[in-house]
N, CA, C, O and the ligand as a Tripos MOL2 file, in Angstrom:
@<TRIPOS>MOLECULE
protein
  269   267    68     0     0
PROTEIN
NO_CHARGES

@<TRIPOS>ATOM
      1 N         -23.1010   47.9590  -25.5370 N.3       1 MET1
      2 CA        -22.6010   48.7910  -26.6110 C.3       1 MET1
      3 C         -23.1280   50.2110  -26.4990 C.2       1 MET1
      4 O         -24.3120   50.4130  -26.2260 O.2       1 MET1
      5 N         -22.2810   51.1780  -26.7010 N.am      2 ARG2
      6 CA        -22.7140   52.5520  -26.6030 C.3       2 ARG2
      7 C         -22.9850   53.1100  -27.9870 C.2       2 ARG2
      8 O         -22.3110   52.7720  -28.9610 O.2       2 ARG2
      9 N         -23.9870   53.9720  -28.0500 N.am      3 THR3
     10 CA        -24.2710   54.5630  -29.3720 C.3       3 THR3
     11 C         -24.0170   56.0850  -29.3110 C.2       3 THR3
     12 O         -24.1480   56.7200  -28.2640 O.2       3 THR3
     13 N         -23.6610   56.6160  -30.4380 N.am      4 CYS4
     14 CA        -23.3230   58.0070  -30.5210 C.3       4 CYS4
     15 C         -24.5390   58.9090  -30.3410 C.2       4 CYS4
     16 O         -25.5210   58.7360  -31.0630 O.2       4 CYS4
     17 N         -24.5210   59.8650  -29.4110 N.am      5 PRO5
     18 CA        -25.6390   60.7780  -29.2220 C.3       5 PRO5
     19 C         -25.8610   61.7120  -30.3840 C.2       5 PRO5
     20 O         -26.9480   62.2610  -30.5590 O.2       5 PRO5
     21 N         -24.8320   61.8860  -31.1710 N.am      6 GLU6
     22 CA        -24.9140   62.8190  -32.2830 C.3       6 GLU6
     23 C         -25.5600   62.1270  -33.5180 C.2       6 GLU6
     24 O         -26.4380   62.7130  -34.1520 O.2       6 GLU6
     25 N         -25.1390   60.9120  -33.8550 N.am      7 CYS7
     26 CA        -25.6210   60.3170  -35.0860 C.3       7 CYS7
     27 C         -26.1650   58.9070  -34.9090 C.2       7 CYS7
     28 O         -26.6680   58.3070  -35.8590 O.2       7 CYS7
     29 N         -26.0620   58.3730  -33.6780 N.am      8 GLY8
     30 CA        -26.5290   57.0290  -33.4320 C.3       8 GLY8
     31 C         -25.5980   55.9090  -33.8830 C.2       8 GLY8
     32 O         -25.9520   54.7310  -33.8730 O.2       8 GLY8
     33 N         -24.4290   56.3070  -34.2680 N.am      9 GLY9
     34 CA        -23.4200   55.2890  -34.6790 C.3       9 GLY9
     35 C         -22.8060   54.5800  -33.5150 C.2       9 GLY9
     36 O         -23.1030   54.8920  -32.3620 O.2       9 GLY9
     37 N         -21.9600   53.6380  -33.7960 N.am     10 VAL10
     38 CA        -21.3130   52.8450  -32.7220 C.3      10 VAL10
     39 C         -20.1310   53.5910  -32.1250 C.2      10 VAL10
     40 O         -19.2530   54.0670  -32.8450 O.2      10 VAL10
     41 N         -20.1170   53.6920  -30.7500 N.am     11 MET11
     42 CA        -18.9950   54.2950  -30.0900 C.3      11 MET11
     43 C         -18.0110   53.1940  -29.5960 C.2      11 MET11
     44 O         -18.4210   52.2180  -28.9690 O.2      11 MET11
     45 N         -16.7470   53.3800  -29.8890 N.am     12 VAL12
     46 CA        -15.7370   52.4430  -29.4080 C.3      12 VAL12
     47 C         -14.8530   53.1520  -28.3560 C.2      12 VAL12
     48 O         -14.5040   54.3270  -28.4780 O.2      12 VAL12
     49 N         -14.5190   52.3710  -27.3290 N.am     13 TYR13
     50 CA        -13.6510   52.9420  -26.2680 C.3      13 TYR13
     51 C         -12.1890   52.8050  -26.6410 C.2      13 TYR13
     52 O         -11.7290   51.7250  -27.0090 O.2      13 TYR13
     53 N         -11.4820   53.8790  -26.5450 N.am     14 GLU14
     54 CA        -10.0640   53.8100  -26.8570 C.3      14 GLU14
     55 C          -9.2730   53.9650  -25.5410 C.2      14 GLU14
     56 O          -9.2550   55.0060  -24.8840 O.2      14 GLU14
     57 N          -8.6290   52.8420  -25.2250 N.am     15 ARG15
     58 CA         -7.8960   52.8270  -23.9370 C.3      15 ARG15
     59 C          -6.7930   53.8770  -23.9120 C.2      15 ARG15
     60 O          -6.5560   54.5010  -22.8770 O.2      15 ARG15
     61 N          -6.1400   54.0720  -25.0020 N.am     16 SER16
     62 CA         -5.0170   55.0240  -25.0060 C.3      16 SER16
     63 C          -5.4130   56.4060  -24.6430 C.2      16 SER16
     64 O          -4.7050   57.0740  -23.8900 O.2      16 SER16
     65 N          -6.5360   56.8680  -25.1560 N.am     17 SER17
     66 CA         -7.0120   58.2390  -24.8840 C.3      17 SER17
     67 C          -8.0680   58.2970  -23.8210 C.2      17 SER17
     68 O          -8.4470   59.3760  -23.3670 O.2      17 SER17
     69 N          -8.5690   57.0820  -23.4010 N.am     18 LYS18
     70 CA         -9.6510   57.0040  -22.4010 C.3      18 LYS18
     71 C         -10.8870   57.7210  -22.8750 C.2      18 LYS18
     72 O         -11.6220   58.3090  -22.0810 O.2      18 LYS18
     73 N         -11.1160   57.6710  -24.1790 N.am     19 LEU19
     74 CA        -12.2580   58.3490  -24.7370 C.3      19 LEU19
     75 C         -13.0870   57.3890  -25.5650 C.2      19 LEU19
     76 O         -12.5600   56.4260  -26.1230 O.2      19 LEU19
     77 N         -14.3790   57.6490  -25.6480 N.am     20 TYR20
     78 CA        -15.2130   56.9160  -26.5580 C.3      20 TYR20
     79 C         -15.2270   57.7160  -27.8350 C.2      20 TYR20
     80 O         -15.4060   58.9340  -27.7940 O.2      20 TYR20
     81 N         -15.0440   57.0710  -28.9670 N.am     21 SER21
     82 CA        -15.1270   57.7490  -30.2360 C.3      21 SER21
     83 C         -16.0930   57.0510  -31.1590 C.2      21 SER21
     84 O         -16.2030   55.8250  -31.1730 O.2      21 SER21
     85 N         -16.8000   57.8730  -31.9380 N.am     22 CYS22
     86 CA        -17.8010   57.3590  -32.8570 C.3      22 CYS22
     87 C         -17.1630   56.8630  -34.1550 C.2      22 CYS22
     88 O         -16.3520   57.5560  -34.7700 O.2      22 CYS22
     89 N         -17.5430   55.6630  -34.5530 N.am     23 THR23
     90 CA        -16.9930   55.1150  -35.7690 C.3      23 THR23
     91 C         -17.6490   55.7440  -37.0220 C.2      23 THR23
     92 O         -17.1430   55.5950  -38.1350 O.2      23 THR23
     93 N         -18.7760   56.4450  -36.8220 N.am     24 SER24
     94 CA        -19.4720   57.0220  -37.9700 C.3      24 SER24
     95 C         -19.0990   58.4970  -38.1830 C.2      24 SER24
     96 O         -18.7400   58.8930  -39.2920 O.2      24 SER24
     97 N         -19.1830   59.2930  -37.1390 N.am     25 CYS25
     98 CA        -18.9820   60.7320  -37.3210 C.3      25 CYS25
     99 C         -17.7160   61.2820  -36.6550 C.2      25 CYS25
    100 O         -17.3430   62.4370  -36.8590 O.2      25 CYS25
    101 N         -17.0600   60.4270  -35.8520 N.am     26 GLY26
    102 CA        -15.7880   60.8190  -35.2550 C.3      26 GLY26
    103 C         -15.8670   61.6240  -33.9750 C.2      26 GLY26
    104 O         -14.8530   62.0910  -33.4580 O.2      26 GLY26
    105 N         -17.0900   61.7840  -33.4640 N.am     27 THR27
    106 CA        -17.2820   62.4620  -32.1640 C.3      27 THR27
    107 C         -16.5510   61.6850  -31.0850 C.2      27 THR27
    108 O         -16.6950   60.4670  -30.9820 O.2      27 THR27
    109 N         -15.7480   62.4060  -30.2660 N.am     28 ALA28
    110 CA        -15.0500   61.7370  -29.1780 C.3      28 ALA28
    111 C         -15.3850   62.3870  -27.8640 C.2      28 ALA28
    112 O         -15.3640   63.6120  -27.7520 O.2      28 ALA28
    113 N         -15.6990   61.5730  -26.8540 N.am     29 MET29
    114 CA        -16.0200   62.1310  -25.5680 C.3      29 MET29
    115 C         -15.7320   61.1030  -24.4840 C.2      29 MET29
    116 O         -15.7150   59.8990  -24.7400 O.2      29 MET29
    117 N         -15.5000   61.6070  -23.2430 N.am     30 ASN30
    118 CA        -15.2780   60.6550  -22.1430 C.3      30 ASN30
    119 C         -16.6130   60.1070  -21.6740 C.2      30 ASN30
    120 O         -17.6690   60.5200  -22.1530 O.2      30 ASN30
    121 N         -16.5570   59.1720  -20.7320 N.am     31 SER31
    122 CA        -17.7750   58.4720  -20.3510 C.3      31 SER31
    123 C         -18.8100   59.4160  -19.6950 C.2      31 SER31
    124 O         -20.0170   59.2490  -19.8700 O.2      31 SER31
    125 N         -18.3020   60.4110  -18.9340 N.am     32 GLN32
    126 CA        -19.2220   61.3770  -18.2950 C.3      32 GLN32
    127 C         -19.9280   62.2350  -19.3240 C.2      32 GLN32
    128 O         -21.1340   62.4650  -19.2450 O.2      32 GLN32
    129 N         -19.1470   62.7090  -20.3000 N.am     33 GLU33
    130 CA        -19.7240   63.5440  -21.3690 C.3      33 GLU33
    131 C         -20.7220   62.7370  -22.1910 C.2      33 GLU33
    132 O         -21.7730   63.2250  -22.6070 O.2      33 GLU33
    133 N         -20.3430   61.4810  -22.4040 N.am     34 LEU34
    134 CA        -21.2510   60.6120  -23.2160 C.3      34 LEU34
    135 C         -22.5590   60.3910  -22.4920 C.2      34 LEU34
    136 O         -23.6280   60.4070  -23.1030 O.2      34 LEU34
    137 N         -22.4750   60.1810  -21.1550 N.am     35 LEU35
    138 CA        -23.6710   60.0180  -20.3230 C.3      35 LEU35
    139 C         -24.5800   61.2310  -20.3890 C.2      35 LEU35
    140 O         -25.7900   61.1250  -20.5920 O.2      35 LEU35
    141 N         -23.9450   62.4090  -20.2090 N.am     36 GLU36
    142 CA        -24.6840   63.6760  -20.2640 C.3      36 GLU36
    143 C         -25.3410   63.9350  -21.6020 C.2      36 GLU36
    144 O         -26.4850   64.3780  -21.6950 O.2      36 GLU36
    145 N         -24.5570   63.6340  -22.6540 N.am     37 ALA37
    146 CA        -25.0720   63.8440  -24.0020 C.3      37 ALA37
    147 C         -26.2600   62.8840  -24.2830 C.2      37 ALA37
    148 O         -27.2340   63.2710  -24.9290 O.2      37 ALA37
    149 N         -26.1640   61.6490  -23.7950 N.am     38 SER38
    150 CA        -27.2610   60.6780  -23.9920 C.3      38 SER38
    151 C         -28.4860   61.1110  -23.2730 C.2      38 SER38
    152 O         -29.5920   60.9970  -23.8030 O.2      38 SER38
    153 N         -28.3190   61.6190  -22.0470 N.am     39 GLU39
    154 CA        -29.4390   62.1080  -21.2240 C.3      39 GLU39
    155 C         -30.1560   63.2590  -22.0020 C.2      39 GLU39
    156 O         -31.3790   63.2950  -22.1370 O.2      39 GLU39
    157 N         -29.3250   64.1670  -22.4870 N.am     40 ARG40
    158 CA        -29.8610   65.3150  -23.2310 C.3      40 ARG40
    159 C         -30.6330   64.8520  -24.4280 C.2      40 ARG40
    160 O         -31.7570   65.2960  -24.6640 O.2      40 ARG40
    161 N         -30.0340   63.9540  -25.1930 N.am     41 ALA41
    162 CA        -30.7040   63.4210  -26.3670 C.3      41 ALA41
    163 C         -32.0150   62.7610  -26.0540 C.2      41 ALA41
    164 O         -32.9810   62.8980  -26.8050 O.2      41 ALA41
    165 N         -32.0620   62.0170  -24.9130 N.am     42 ARG42
    166 CA        -33.2440   61.3300  -24.5290 C.3      42 ARG42
    167 C         -34.3640   62.3570  -24.1260 C.2      42 ARG42
    168 O         -35.5220   62.2190  -24.5180 O.2      42 ARG42
    169 N         -33.9650   63.3760  -23.3380 N.am     43 SER43
    170 CA        -35.0270   64.3060  -22.9180 C.3      43 SER43
    171 C         -35.5050   65.1180  -24.1020 C.2      43 SER43
    172 O         -36.6580   65.5470  -24.1220 O.2      43 SER43
    173 N         -34.6430   65.3440  -25.1040 N.am     44 GLU44
    174 CA        -35.1080   66.0450  -26.3130 C.3      44 GLU44
    175 C         -36.1520   65.1840  -27.0440 C.2      44 GLU44
    176 O         -37.1770   65.6790  -27.5130 O.2      44 GLU44
    177 N         -35.8580   63.8980  -27.1220 N.am     45 ARG45
    178 CA        -36.7960   62.9530  -27.7720 C.3      45 ARG45
    179 C         -38.1220   62.9220  -27.0140 C.2      45 ARG45
    180 O         -39.1840   62.9150  -27.6360 O.2      45 ARG45
    181 N         -38.0750   62.9040  -25.6850 N.am     46 ASP46
    182 CA        -39.2800   62.8870  -24.8710 C.3      46 ASP46
    183 C         -40.1340   64.1290  -25.1330 C.2      46 ASP46
    184 O         -41.3600   64.0700  -25.2230 O.2      46 ASP46
    185 N         -39.4320   65.2460  -25.2490 N.am     47 LYS47
    186 CA        -40.1040   66.5280  -25.4880 C.3      47 LYS47
    187 C         -40.8570   66.4790  -26.8100 C.2      47 LYS47
    188 O         -42.0100   66.8940  -26.9260 O.2      47 LYS47
    189 N         -40.1380   65.9440  -27.8080 N.am     48 VAL48
    190 CA        -40.7670   65.8760  -29.1520 C.3      48 VAL48
    191 C         -41.9400   64.9590  -29.1230 C.2      48 VAL48
    192 O         -42.9820   65.2540  -29.7090 O.2      48 VAL48
    193 N         -41.7870   63.8110  -28.4290 N.am     49 GLU49
    194 CA        -42.8530   62.8100  -28.3090 C.3      49 GLU49
    195 C         -44.0870   63.4340  -27.6650 C.2      49 GLU49
    196 O         -45.2100   63.2750  -28.1450 O.2      49 GLU49
    197 N         -43.8490   64.1470  -26.5640 N.am     50 ARG50
    198 CA        -44.9590   64.7750  -25.8450 C.3      50 ARG50
    199 C         -45.6720   65.7870  -26.6970 C.2      50 ARG50
    200 O         -46.9020   65.8460  -26.7030 O.2      50 ARG50
    201 N         -44.9030   66.5980  -27.4290 N.am     51 ALA51
    202 CA        -45.4930   67.6360  -28.2560 C.3      51 ALA51
    203 C         -46.3310   66.9600  -29.3570 C.2      51 ALA51
    204 O         -47.4050   67.4510  -29.7070 O.2      51 ALA51
    205 N         -45.8430   65.8430  -29.8960 N.am     52 LYS52
    206 CA        -46.5170   65.1510  -30.9490 C.3      52 LYS52
    207 C         -47.8270   64.6160  -30.4450 C.2      52 LYS52
    208 O         -48.8610   64.7570  -31.0990 O.2      52 LYS52
    209 N         -47.7870   63.9710  -29.2230 N.am     53 ARG53
    210 CA        -48.9300   63.3810  -28.6610 C.3      53 ARG53
    211 C         -50.0310   64.4580  -28.3730 C.2      53 ARG53
    212 O         -51.2200   64.2480  -28.6110 O.2      53 ARG53
    213 N         -49.5580   65.6010  -27.8550 N.am     54 TRP54
    214 CA        -50.4680   66.6640  -27.5810 C.3      54 TRP54
    215 C         -51.1680   67.1180  -28.8480 C.2      54 TRP54
    216 O         -52.3710   67.3760  -28.8440 O.2      54 TRP54
    217 N         -50.4350   67.2120  -29.9020 N.am     55 LYS55
    218 CA        -50.9800   67.6610  -31.2010 C.3      55 LYS55
    219 C         -52.0370   66.6460  -31.7010 C.2      55 LYS55
    220 O         -53.1110   67.0100  -32.1790 O.2      55 LYS55
    221 N         -51.6770   65.3750  -31.5640 N.am     56 ASP56
    222 CA        -52.6250   64.3340  -31.9550 C.3      56 ASP56
    223 C         -53.9410   64.4370  -31.1950 C.2      56 ASP56
    224 O         -55.0250   64.3590  -31.7730 O.2      56 ASP56
    225 N         -53.8120   64.6170  -29.8610 N.am     57 ASP57
    226 CA        -54.9850   64.7200  -28.9800 C.3      57 ASP57
    227 C         -55.8060   65.9040  -29.3960 C.2      57 ASP57
    228 O         -57.0310   65.8230  -29.4840 O.2      57 ASP57
    229 N         -55.1360   67.0070  -29.6530 N.am     58 TYR58
    230 CA        -55.8170   68.2410  -30.0020 C.3      58 TYR58
    231 C         -56.5670   68.0700  -31.3500 C.2      58 TYR58
    232 O         -57.7120   68.4960  -31.5010 O.2      58 TYR58
    233 N         -55.8930   67.4480  -32.2940 N.am     59 LEU59
    234 CA        -56.4560   67.2040  -33.5800 C.3      59 LEU59
    235 C         -57.6780   66.3180  -33.4650 C.2      59 LEU59
    236 O         -58.6950   66.5700  -34.1110 O.2      59 LEU59
    237 N         -57.5850   65.2870  -32.6520 N.am     60 ALA60
    238 CA        -58.7200   64.3550  -32.4550 C.3      60 ALA60
    239 C         -59.8840   65.1470  -31.8630 C.2      60 ALA60
    240 O         -61.0280   65.0180  -32.3000 O.2      60 ALA60
    241 N         -59.5650   65.9820  -30.8440 N.am     61 TRP61
    242 CA        -60.6210   66.7650  -30.1990 C.3      61 TRP61
    243 C         -61.2610   67.7130  -31.2120 C.2      61 TRP61
    244 O         -62.4840   67.8410  -31.2710 O.2      61 TRP61
    245 N         -60.4170   68.3760  -32.0100 N.am     62 TRP62
    246 CA        -60.8740   69.3550  -32.9570 C.3      62 TRP62
    247 C         -61.8050   68.7070  -34.0020 C.2      62 TRP62
    248 O         -62.8600   69.2420  -34.3410 O.2      62 TRP62
    249 N         -61.3730   67.5400  -34.4950 N.am     63 LEU63
    250 CA        -62.1460   66.8520  -35.4940 C.3      63 LEU63
    251 C         -63.4610   66.3950  -34.9030 C.2      63 LEU63
    252 O         -64.5030   66.5110  -35.5480 O.2      63 LEU63
    253 N         -63.4300   65.8720  -33.6790 N.am     64 SER64
    254 CA        -64.6780   65.3660  -33.0760 C.3      64 SER64
    255 C         -65.6520   66.5370  -32.7330 C.2      64 SER64
    256 O         -66.8700   66.3620  -32.7410 O.2      64 SER64
    257 N         -65.0830   67.7190  -32.4350 N.am     65 SER65
    258 CA        -65.9540   68.8390  -32.0180 C.3      65 SER65
    259 C         -66.6660   69.4740  -33.2220 C.2      65 SER65
    260 O         -67.6000   70.2620  -33.0760 O.2      65 SER65
    261 N         -66.1790   69.0920  -34.4370 N.am     66 LYS66
    262 CA        -66.7880   69.7060  -35.5990 C.3      66 LYS66
    263 C         -68.0960   69.0150  -35.9810 C.2      66 LYS66
    264 O         -68.8960   69.5540  -36.7460 O.2      66 LYS66
    265 N         -68.2980   67.8260  -35.4430 N.am     67 GLU67
    266 CA        -69.4910   67.1000  -35.8240 C.3      67 GLU67
    267 C         -70.7510   67.5690  -35.0750 C.2      67 GLU67
    268 O         -71.8380   67.0370  -35.3010 O.2      67 GLU67
    269 ZN        -21.5100   59.7800  -34.3300 Zn       68 ZN68
@<TRIPOS>BOND
     1     1     2 1
     2     2     3 1
     3     3     4 2
     4     3     5 am
     5     5     6 1
     6     6     7 1
     7     7     8 2
     8     7     9 am
     9     9    10 1
    10    10    11 1
    11    11    12 2
    12    11    13 am
    13    13    14 1
    14    14    15 1
    15    15    16 2
    16    15    17 am
    17    17    18 1
    18    18    19 1
    19    19    20 2
    20    19    21 am
    21    21    22 1
    22    22    23 1
    23    23    24 2
    24    23    25 am
    25    25    26 1
    26    26    27 1
    27    27    28 2
    28    27    29 am
    29    29    30 1
    30    30    31 1
    31    31    32 2
    32    31    33 am
    33    33    34 1
    34    34    35 1
    35    35    36 2
    36    35    37 am
    37    37    38 1
    38    38    39 1
    39    39    40 2
    40    39    41 am
    41    41    42 1
    42    42    43 1
    43    43    44 2
    44    43    45 am
    45    45    46 1
    46    46    47 1
    47    47    48 2
    48    47    49 am
    49    49    50 1
    50    50    51 1
    51    51    52 2
    52    51    53 am
    53    53    54 1
    54    54    55 1
    55    55    56 2
    56    55    57 am
    57    57    58 1
    58    58    59 1
    59    59    60 2
    60    59    61 am
    61    61    62 1
    62    62    63 1
    63    63    64 2
    64    63    65 am
    65    65    66 1
    66    66    67 1
    67    67    68 2
    68    67    69 am
    69    69    70 1
    70    70    71 1
    71    71    72 2
    72    71    73 am
    73    73    74 1
    74    74    75 1
    75    75    76 2
    76    75    77 am
    77    77    78 1
    78    78    79 1
    79    79    80 2
    80    79    81 am
    81    81    82 1
    82    82    83 1
    83    83    84 2
    84    83    85 am
    85    85    86 1
    86    86    87 1
    87    87    88 2
    88    87    89 am
    89    89    90 1
    90    90    91 1
    91    91    92 2
    92    91    93 am
    93    93    94 1
    94    94    95 1
    95    95    96 2
    96    95    97 am
    97    97    98 1
    98    98    99 1
    99    99   100 2
   100    99   101 am
   101   101   102 1
   102   102   103 1
   103   103   104 2
   104   103   105 am
   105   105   106 1
   106   106   107 1
   107   107   108 2
   108   107   109 am
   109   109   110 1
   110   110   111 1
   111   111   112 2
   112   111   113 am
   113   113   114 1
   114   114   115 1
   115   115   116 2
   116   115   117 am
   117   117   118 1
   118   118   119 1
   119   119   120 2
   120   119   121 am
   121   121   122 1
   122   122   123 1
   123   123   124 2
   124   123   125 am
   125   125   126 1
   126   126   127 1
   127   127   128 2
   128   127   129 am
   129   129   130 1
   130   130   131 1
   131   131   132 2
   132   131   133 am
   133   133   134 1
   134   134   135 1
   135   135   136 2
   136   135   137 am
   137   137   138 1
   138   138   139 1
   139   139   140 2
   140   139   141 am
   141   141   142 1
   142   142   143 1
   143   143   144 2
   144   143   145 am
   145   145   146 1
   146   146   147 1
   147   147   148 2
   148   147   149 am
   149   149   150 1
   150   150   151 1
   151   151   152 2
   152   151   153 am
   153   153   154 1
   154   154   155 1
   155   155   156 2
   156   155   157 am
   157   157   158 1
   158   158   159 1
   159   159   160 2
   160   159   161 am
   161   161   162 1
   162   162   163 1
   163   163   164 2
   164   163   165 am
   165   165   166 1
   166   166   167 1
   167   167   168 2
   168   167   169 am
   169   169   170 1
   170   170   171 1
   171   171   172 2
   172   171   173 am
   173   173   174 1
   174   174   175 1
   175   175   176 2
   176   175   177 am
   177   177   178 1
   178   178   179 1
   179   179   180 2
   180   179   181 am
   181   181   182 1
   182   182   183 1
   183   183   184 2
   184   183   185 am
   185   185   186 1
   186   186   187 1
   187   187   188 2
   188   187   189 am
   189   189   190 1
   190   190   191 1
   191   191   192 2
   192   191   193 am
   193   193   194 1
   194   194   195 1
   195   195   196 2
   196   195   197 am
   197   197   198 1
   198   198   199 1
   199   199   200 2
   200   199   201 am
   201   201   202 1
   202   202   203 1
   203   203   204 2
   204   203   205 am
   205   205   206 1
   206   206   207 1
   207   207   208 2
   208   207   209 am
   209   209   210 1
   210   210   211 1
   211   211   212 2
   212   211   213 am
   213   213   214 1
   214   214   215 1
   215   215   216 2
   216   215   217 am
   217   217   218 1
   218   218   219 1
   219   219   220 2
   220   219   221 am
   221   221   222 1
   222   222   223 1
   223   223   224 2
   224   223   225 am
   225   225   226 1
   226   226   227 1
   227   227   228 2
   228   227   229 am
   229   229   230 1
   230   230   231 1
   231   231   232 2
   232   231   233 am
   233   233   234 1
   234   234   235 1
   235   235   236 2
   236   235   237 am
   237   237   238 1
   238   238   239 1
   239   239   240 2
   240   239   241 am
   241   241   242 1
   242   242   243 1
   243   243   244 2
   244   243   245 am
   245   245   246 1
   246   246   247 1
   247   247   248 2
   248   247   249 am
   249   249   250 1
   250   250   251 1
   251   251   252 2
   252   251   253 am
   253   253   254 1
   254   254   255 1
   255   255   256 2
   256   255   257 am
   257   257   258 1
   258   258   259 1
   259   259   260 2
   260   259   261 am
   261   261   262 1
   262   262   263 1
   263   263   264 2
   264   263   265 am
   265   265   266 1
   266   266   267 1
   267   267   268 2
@<TRIPOS>SUBSTRUCTURE
     1 MET1         2 RESIDUE 1 A MET
     2 ARG2         6 RESIDUE 1 A ARG
     3 THR3        10 RESIDUE 1 A THR
     4 CYS4        14 RESIDUE 1 A CYS
     5 PRO5        18 RESIDUE 1 A PRO
     6 GLU6        22 RESIDUE 1 A GLU
     7 CYS7        26 RESIDUE 1 A CYS
     8 GLY8        30 RESIDUE 1 A GLY
     9 GLY9        34 RESIDUE 1 A GLY
    10 VAL10       38 RESIDUE 1 A VAL
    11 MET11       42 RESIDUE 1 A MET
    12 VAL12       46 RESIDUE 1 A VAL
    13 TYR13       50 RESIDUE 1 A TYR
    14 GLU14       54 RESIDUE 1 A GLU
    15 ARG15       58 RESIDUE 1 A ARG
    16 SER16       62 RESIDUE 1 A SER
    17 SER17       66 RESIDUE 1 A SER
    18 LYS18       70 RESIDUE 1 A LYS
    19 LEU19       74 RESIDUE 1 A LEU
    20 TYR20       78 RESIDUE 1 A TYR
    21 SER21       82 RESIDUE 1 A SER
    22 CYS22       86 RESIDUE 1 A CYS
    23 THR23       90 RESIDUE 1 A THR
    24 SER24       94 RESIDUE 1 A SER
    25 CYS25       98 RESIDUE 1 A CYS
    26 GLY26      102 RESIDUE 1 A GLY
    27 THR27      106 RESIDUE 1 A THR
    28 ALA28      110 RESIDUE 1 A ALA
    29 MET29      114 RESIDUE 1 A MET
    30 ASN30      118 RESIDUE 1 A ASN
    31 SER31      122 RESIDUE 1 A SER
    32 GLN32      126 RESIDUE 1 A GLN
    33 GLU33      130 RESIDUE 1 A GLU
    34 LEU34      134 RESIDUE 1 A LEU
    35 LEU35      138 RESIDUE 1 A LEU
    36 GLU36      142 RESIDUE 1 A GLU
    37 ALA37      146 RESIDUE 1 A ALA
    38 SER38      150 RESIDUE 1 A SER
    39 GLU39      154 RESIDUE 1 A GLU
    40 ARG40      158 RESIDUE 1 A ARG
    41 ALA41      162 RESIDUE 1 A ALA
    42 ARG42      166 RESIDUE 1 A ARG
    43 SER43      170 RESIDUE 1 A SER
    44 GLU44      174 RESIDUE 1 A GLU
    45 ARG45      178 RESIDUE 1 A ARG
    46 ASP46      182 RESIDUE 1 A ASP
    47 LYS47      186 RESIDUE 1 A LYS
    48 VAL48      190 RESIDUE 1 A VAL
    49 GLU49      194 RESIDUE 1 A GLU
    50 ARG50      198 RESIDUE 1 A ARG
    51 ALA51      202 RESIDUE 1 A ALA
    52 LYS52      206 RESIDUE 1 A LYS
    53 ARG53      210 RESIDUE 1 A ARG
    54 TRP54      214 RESIDUE 1 A TRP
    55 LYS55      218 RESIDUE 1 A LYS
    56 ASP56      222 RESIDUE 1 A ASP
    57 ASP57      226 RESIDUE 1 A ASP
    58 TYR58      230 RESIDUE 1 A TYR
    59 LEU59      234 RESIDUE 1 A LEU
    60 ALA60      238 RESIDUE 1 A ALA
    61 TRP61      242 RESIDUE 1 A TRP
    62 TRP62      246 RESIDUE 1 A TRP
    63 LEU63      250 RESIDUE 1 A LEU
    64 SER64      254 RESIDUE 1 A SER
    65 SER65      258 RESIDUE 1 A SER
    66 LYS66      262 RESIDUE 1 A LYS
    67 GLU67      266 RESIDUE 1 A GLU
    68 ZN68       269 GROUP 0 **** ****
Protein backbone atom coordinates (compact mmCIF):
# COMPACT_ATOMS: atom_id res chain seq x y z
CA MET A 1 0.00 0.00 0.00
CA ARG A 2 1.27 3.45 -0.86
CA THR A 3 0.88 6.41 1.42
CA CYS A 4 0.53 10.03 0.47
CA PRO A 5 3.76 12.03 0.84
CA GLU A 6 1.70 15.12 1.53
CA CYS A 7 -0.62 13.95 4.29
CA GLY A 8 0.14 10.27 4.93
CA GLY A 9 -3.25 9.20 3.63
CA VAL A 10 -3.91 6.16 1.48
CA MET A 11 -3.03 6.41 -2.21
CA VAL A 12 -5.11 4.43 -4.67
CA TYR A 13 -4.05 3.62 -8.21
CA GLU A 14 -6.44 4.66 -10.92
CA ARG A 15 -6.03 2.56 -14.01
CA SER A 16 -7.91 4.98 -16.22
CA SER A 17 -5.58 7.90 -15.53
CA LYS A 18 -2.52 5.78 -14.58
CA LEU A 19 -2.15 7.99 -11.53
CA TYR A 20 -2.04 7.41 -7.83
CA SER A 21 -4.47 9.64 -6.03
CA CYS A 22 -4.81 10.32 -2.34
CA THR A 23 -8.10 9.44 -0.73
CA SER A 24 -7.53 12.05 1.97
CA CYS A 25 -6.25 15.20 0.29
CA GLY A 26 -6.74 14.45 -3.40
CA THR A 27 -3.07 14.74 -4.42
CA ALA A 28 -2.56 12.87 -7.69
CA MET A 29 0.79 11.79 -9.12
CA ASN A 30 2.31 9.07 -11.26
CA SER A 31 4.50 6.36 -9.78
CA GLN A 32 7.74 8.21 -10.58
CA GLU A 33 6.54 11.42 -8.95
CA LEU A 34 5.26 9.46 -5.99
CA LEU A 35 8.65 7.80 -5.58
CA GLU A 36 10.49 11.11 -5.74
CA ALA A 37 8.08 12.77 -3.33
CA SER A 38 8.46 9.88 -0.86
CA GLU A 39 12.25 10.12 -1.09
CA ARG A 40 12.08 13.84 -0.44
CA ALA A 41 9.77 13.37 2.51
CA ARG A 42 12.07 10.72 3.96
CA SER A 43 15.21 12.82 3.65
CA GLU A 44 13.36 15.74 5.24
CA ARG A 45 12.44 13.52 8.17
CA ASP A 46 16.04 12.32 8.46
CA LYS A 47 17.26 15.88 8.55
CA VAL A 48 14.83 16.76 11.32
CA GLU A 49 15.80 13.65 13.26
CA ARG A 50 19.50 14.45 12.97
CA ALA A 51 18.96 18.04 14.08
CA LYS A 52 16.92 16.84 17.03
CA ARG A 53 19.55 14.32 18.05
CA TRP A 54 22.28 16.90 17.80
CA LYS A 55 20.30 19.26 20.02
CA ASP A 56 19.75 16.52 22.59
CA ASP A 57 23.46 15.70 22.61
CA TYR A 58 24.36 19.35 22.97
CA LEU A 59 21.86 19.82 25.76
CA ALA A 60 23.22 16.77 27.60
CA TRP A 61 26.77 18.09 27.20
CA TRP A 62 25.75 21.57 28.33
CA LEU A 63 23.96 20.27 31.38
CA SER A 64 26.82 17.97 32.36
CA SER A 65 29.42 20.73 31.88
CA LYS A 66 27.64 22.94 34.36
CA GLU A 67 28.40 20.66 37.26
ZN1 LIG B 1 -2.80 13.14 0.82
